[in-house]
Biotite code that builds the C-alpha atoms (Angstrom):
import biotite.structure as struc

atoms = struc.array([
    struc.Atom([122.564, 125.378, 74.633], chain_id="A", res_id=1, res_name="MET", atom_name="CA", element="C"),
    struc.Atom([124.178, 123.661, 71.642], chain_id="A", res_id=2, res_name="ALA", atom_name="CA", element="C"),
    struc.Atom([123.074, 120.268, 70.424], chain_id="A", res_id=3, res_name="VAL", atom_name="CA", element="C"),
    struc.Atom([125.932, 117.927, 69.736], chain_id="A", res_id=4, res_name="VAL", atom_name="CA", element="C"),
    struc.Atom([125.301, 114.990, 67.448], chain_id="A", res_id=5, res_name="GLU", atom_name="CA", element="C"),
    struc.Atom([127.451, 111.946, 67.882], chain_id="A", res_id=6, res_name="THR", atom_name="CA", element="C"),
    struc.Atom([127.525, 109.097, 65.452], chain_id="A", res_id=7, res_name="LYS", atom_name="CA", element="C"),
    struc.Atom([127.770, 105.646, 66.922], chain_id="A", res_id=8, res_name="LYS", atom_name="CA", element="C"),
    struc.Atom([130.161, 103.374, 65.133], chain_id="A", res_id=9, res_name="LYS", atom_name="CA", element="C"),
    struc.Atom([128.784, 100.049, 64.003], chain_id="A", res_id=10, res_name="ALA", atom_name="CA", element="C"),
    struc.Atom([130.289, 97.031, 65.727], chain_id="A", res_id=11, res_name="PRO", atom_name="CA", element="C"),
    struc.Atom([132.971, 95.172, 63.808], chain_id="A", res_id=12, res_name="LYS", atom_name="CA", element="C"),
    struc.Atom([131.564, 91.808, 64.840], chain_id="A", res_id=13, res_name="SER", atom_name="CA", element="C"),
    struc.Atom([128.575, 90.238, 66.525], chain_id="A", res_id=14, res_name="VAL", atom_name="CA", element="C"),
    struc.Atom([128.673, 87.344, 68.966], chain_id="A", res_id=15, res_name="THR", atom_name="CA", element="C"),
    struc.Atom([126.107, 84.575, 68.562], chain_id="A", res_id=16, res_name="ILE", atom_name="CA", element="C"),
    struc.Atom([126.162, 81.527, 70.824], chain_id="A", res_id=17, res_name="ALA", atom_name="CA", element="C"),
    struc.Atom([129.629, 82.431, 72.019], chain_id="A", res_id=18, res_name="GLY", atom_name="CA", element="C"),
    struc.Atom([131.118, 82.722, 68.534], chain_id="A", res_id=19, res_name="ARG", atom_name="CA", element="C"),
    struc.Atom([132.171, 86.042, 66.968], chain_id="A", res_id=20, res_name="ALA", atom_name="CA", element="C"),
    struc.Atom([131.120, 86.721, 63.376], chain_id="A", res_id=21, res_name="TYR", atom_name="CA", element="C"),
    struc.Atom([132.668, 89.654, 61.480], chain_id="A", res_id=22, res_name="PRO", atom_name="CA", element="C"),
    struc.Atom([130.367, 92.321, 60.058], chain_id="A", res_id=23, res_name="ILE", atom_name="CA", element="C"),
    struc.Atom([131.163, 93.601, 56.583], chain_id="A", res_id=24, res_name="THR", atom_name="CA", element="C"),
    struc.Atom([129.475, 96.713, 55.233], chain_id="A", res_id=25, res_name="ASP", atom_name="CA", element="C"),
    struc.Atom([128.578, 96.974, 51.557], chain_id="A", res_id=26, res_name="HIS", atom_name="CA", element="C"),
    struc.Atom([127.216, 99.934, 49.606], chain_id="A", res_id=27, res_name="THR", atom_name="CA", element="C"),
    struc.Atom([125.134, 99.552, 46.435], chain_id="A", res_id=28, res_name="PHE", atom_name="CA", element="C"),
    struc.Atom([123.126, 101.815, 44.165], chain_id="A", res_id=29, res_name="ASP", atom_name="CA", element="C"),
    struc.Atom([120.552, 99.071, 43.558], chain_id="A", res_id=30, res_name="VAL", atom_name="CA", element="C"),
    struc.Atom([119.622, 95.977, 45.573], chain_id="A", res_id=31, res_name="VAL", atom_name="CA", element="C"),
    struc.Atom([117.432, 93.467, 43.727], chain_id="A", res_id=32, res_name="VAL", atom_name="CA", element="C"),
    struc.Atom([115.603, 90.956, 45.924], chain_id="A", res_id=33, res_name="VAL", atom_name="CA", element="C"),
    struc.Atom([114.986, 87.664, 44.129], chain_id="A", res_id=34, res_name="GLY", atom_name="CA", element="C"),
    struc.Atom([116.946, 85.855, 41.443], chain_id="A", res_id=35, res_name="ALA", atom_name="CA", element="C"),
    struc.Atom([114.111, 84.576, 39.284], chain_id="A", res_id=36, res_name="GLY", atom_name="CA", element="C"),
    struc.Atom([113.898, 85.697, 35.674], chain_id="A", res_id=37, res_name="GLY", atom_name="CA", element="C"),
    struc.Atom([112.658, 89.194, 36.499], chain_id="A", res_id=38, res_name="SER", atom_name="CA", element="C"),
    struc.Atom([115.129, 89.728, 39.327], chain_id="A", res_id=39, res_name="GLY", atom_name="CA", element="C"),
    struc.Atom([118.129, 88.659, 37.260], chain_id="A", res_id=40, res_name="LEU", atom_name="CA", element="C"),
    struc.Atom([116.975, 90.811, 34.339], chain_id="A", res_id=41, res_name="ARG", atom_name="CA", element="C"),
    struc.Atom([116.565, 93.817, 36.645], chain_id="A", res_id=42, res_name="ALA", atom_name="CA", element="C"),
    struc.Atom([120.033, 93.250, 38.122], chain_id="A", res_id=43, res_name="ALA", atom_name="CA", element="C"),
    struc.Atom([121.575, 92.894, 34.659], chain_id="A", res_id=44, res_name="LEU", atom_name="CA", element="C"),
    struc.Atom([119.886, 96.075, 33.432], chain_id="A", res_id=45, res_name="GLY", atom_name="CA", element="C"),
    struc.Atom([120.995, 98.076, 36.470], chain_id="A", res_id=46, res_name="ALA", atom_name="CA", element="C"),
    struc.Atom([124.550, 96.797, 36.113], chain_id="A", res_id=47, res_name="SER", atom_name="CA", element="C"),
    struc.Atom([124.632, 97.598, 32.392], chain_id="A", res_id=48, res_name="GLN", atom_name="CA", element="C"),
    struc.Atom([123.445, 101.118, 33.256], chain_id="A", res_id=49, res_name="ALA", atom_name="CA", element="C"),
    struc.Atom([126.608, 101.528, 35.323], chain_id="A", res_id=50, res_name="GLY", atom_name="CA", element="C"),
    struc.Atom([125.017, 101.143, 38.749], chain_id="A", res_id=51, res_name="LEU", atom_name="CA", element="C"),
    struc.Atom([126.690, 99.172, 41.517], chain_id="A", res_id=52, res_name="LYS", atom_name="CA", element="C"),
    struc.Atom([124.209, 96.306, 41.860], chain_id="A", res_id=53, res_name="THR", atom_name="CA", element="C"),
    struc.Atom([123.547, 93.472, 44.303], chain_id="A", res_id=54, res_name="ALA", atom_name="CA", element="C"),
    struc.Atom([121.114, 90.616, 43.756], chain_id="A", res_id=55, res_name="CYS", atom_name="CA", element="C"),
    struc.Atom([120.093, 88.708, 46.879], chain_id="A", res_id=56, res_name="ILE", atom_name="CA", element="C"),
    struc.Atom([118.037, 85.535, 47.045], chain_id="A", res_id=57, res_name="THR", atom_name="CA", element="C"),
    struc.Atom([117.130, 82.951, 49.669], chain_id="A", res_id=58, res_name="LYS", atom_name="CA", element="C"),
    struc.Atom([118.173, 80.067, 47.415], chain_id="A", res_id=59, res_name="VAL", atom_name="CA", element="C"),
    struc.Atom([120.986, 79.539, 44.906], chain_id="A", res_id=60, res_name="PHE", atom_name="CA", element="C"),
    struc.Atom([119.999, 81.356, 41.659], chain_id="A", res_id=61, res_name="PRO", atom_name="CA", element="C"),
    struc.Atom([119.657, 78.125, 39.683], chain_id="A", res_id=62, res_name="THR", atom_name="CA", element="C"),
    struc.Atom([116.964, 77.057, 42.187], chain_id="A", res_id=63, res_name="ARG", atom_name="CA", element="C"),
    struc.Atom([114.977, 80.286, 41.931], chain_id="A", res_id=64, res_name="SER", atom_name="CA", element="C"),
    struc.Atom([111.435, 79.983, 40.658], chain_id="A", res_id=65, res_name="HIS", atom_name="CA", element="C"),
    struc.Atom([111.978, 80.589, 36.940], chain_id="A", res_id=66, res_name="THR", atom_name="CA", element="C"),
    struc.Atom([114.601, 77.850, 36.680], chain_id="A", res_id=67, res_name="VAL", atom_name="CA", element="C"),
    struc.Atom([113.030, 75.459, 39.176], chain_id="A", res_id=68, res_name="ALA", atom_name="CA", element="C"),
    struc.Atom([109.455, 75.786, 37.902], chain_id="A", res_id=69, res_name="ALA", atom_name="CA", element="C"),
    struc.Atom([108.118, 72.337, 37.252], chain_id="A", res_id=70, res_name="GLN", atom_name="CA", element="C"),
    struc.Atom([105.658, 73.451, 34.652], chain_id="A", res_id=71, res_name="GLY", atom_name="CA", element="C"),
    struc.Atom([102.315, 75.187, 34.467], chain_id="A", res_id=72, res_name="GLY", atom_name="CA", element="C"),
    struc.Atom([99.294, 74.624, 36.634], chain_id="A", res_id=73, res_name="ILE", atom_name="CA", element="C"),
    struc.Atom([99.007, 71.378, 38.548], chain_id="A", res_id=74, res_name="ALA", atom_name="CA", element="C"),
    struc.Atom([96.037, 69.753, 40.227], chain_id="A", res_id=75, res_name="ALA", atom_name="CA", element="C"),
    struc.Atom([95.139, 66.443, 41.794], chain_id="A", res_id=76, res_name="SER", atom_name="CA", element="C"),
    struc.Atom([92.424, 65.201, 39.419], chain_id="A", res_id=77, res_name="LEU", atom_name="CA", element="C"),
    struc.Atom([92.620, 61.396, 39.514], chain_id="A", res_id=78, res_name="ALA", atom_name="CA", element="C"),
    struc.Atom([91.658, 61.327, 35.828], chain_id="A", res_id=79, res_name="ASN", atom_name="CA", element="C"),
    struc.Atom([94.726, 59.278, 34.827], chain_id="A", res_id=80, res_name="MET", atom_name="CA", element="C"),
    struc.Atom([94.727, 56.872, 37.762], chain_id="A", res_id=81, res_name="GLY", atom_name="CA", element="C"),
    struc.Atom([94.753, 57.000, 41.519], chain_id="A", res_id=82, res_name="ALA", atom_name="CA", element="C"),
    struc.Atom([95.710, 60.385, 42.904], chain_id="A", res_id=83, res_name="ASP", atom_name="CA", element="C"),
    struc.Atom([95.510, 62.224, 46.186], chain_id="A", res_id=84, res_name="ASP", atom_name="CA", element="C"),
    struc.Atom([95.730, 65.878, 47.177], chain_id="A", res_id=85, res_name="TRP", atom_name="CA", element="C"),
    struc.Atom([98.496, 64.978, 49.656], chain_id="A", res_id=86, res_name="ARG", atom_name="CA", element="C"),
    struc.Atom([100.743, 63.727, 46.818], chain_id="A", res_id=87, res_name="TRP", atom_name="CA", element="C"),
    struc.Atom([100.090, 66.959, 44.973], chain_id="A", res_id=88, res_name="HIS", atom_name="CA", element="C"),
    struc.Atom([100.928, 68.982, 48.093], chain_id="A", res_id=89, res_name="MET", atom_name="CA", element="C"),
    struc.Atom([104.128, 66.993, 48.686], chain_id="A", res_id=90, res_name="TYR", atom_name="CA", element="C"),
    struc.Atom([105.263, 67.559, 45.076], chain_id="A", res_id=91, res_name="ASP", atom_name="CA", element="C"),
    struc.Atom([104.527, 71.287, 45.373], chain_id="A", res_id=92, res_name="THR", atom_name="CA", element="C"),
    struc.Atom([106.324, 71.696, 48.711], chain_id="A", res_id=93, res_name="VAL", atom_name="CA", element="C"),
    struc.Atom([109.316, 69.636, 47.518], chain_id="A", res_id=94, res_name="LYS", atom_name="CA", element="C"),
    struc.Atom([109.491, 71.642, 44.283], chain_id="A", res_id=95, res_name="GLY", atom_name="CA", element="C"),
    struc.Atom([109.705, 74.813, 46.385], chain_id="A", res_id=96, res_name="ALA", atom_name="CA", element="C"),
    struc.Atom([112.717, 73.411, 48.295], chain_id="A", res_id=97, res_name="ASP", atom_name="CA", element="C"),
    struc.Atom([110.539, 73.303, 51.433], chain_id="A", res_id=98, res_name="TRP", atom_name="CA", element="C"),
    struc.Atom([110.578, 77.144, 51.490], chain_id="A", res_id=99, res_name="LEU", atom_name="CA", element="C"),
    struc.Atom([106.940, 77.671, 50.465], chain_id="A", res_id=100, res_name="GLY", atom_name="CA", element="C"),
    struc.Atom([104.214, 78.571, 52.944], chain_id="A", res_id=101, res_name="ASP", atom_name="CA", element="C"),
    struc.Atom([102.760, 75.107, 53.550], chain_id="A", res_id=102, res_name="GLN", atom_name="CA", element="C"),
    struc.Atom([99.555, 76.558, 55.002], chain_id="A", res_id=103, res_name="ASP", atom_name="CA", element="C"),
    struc.Atom([98.992, 78.410, 51.720], chain_id="A", res_id=104, res_name="ALA", atom_name="CA", element="C"),
    struc.Atom([100.013, 75.448, 49.555], chain_id="A", res_id=105, res_name="ILE", atom_name="CA", element="C"),
])
């Protein structure tokens, strides 16, 4: 008995909530996840080496951590006036574009 392999073709679109969205396939040699300083440098290096490169990020690259970093280590100390850990948490969460793990923050 011979085994016959059949390849299923990928759908050309997917329907979500009654609306069809086209599917586009892309092929890359390198996919860099994250557009902070290291991610952009890795993508640049791969591209300069002649590799077809994609860099994906969950936020616009100018909002990635390296650019958006608000500076160093922060703590709620109350040594310069009234302070509260909740203000510190709010500043940290806001600085992360509300994408940070708030349980960890």
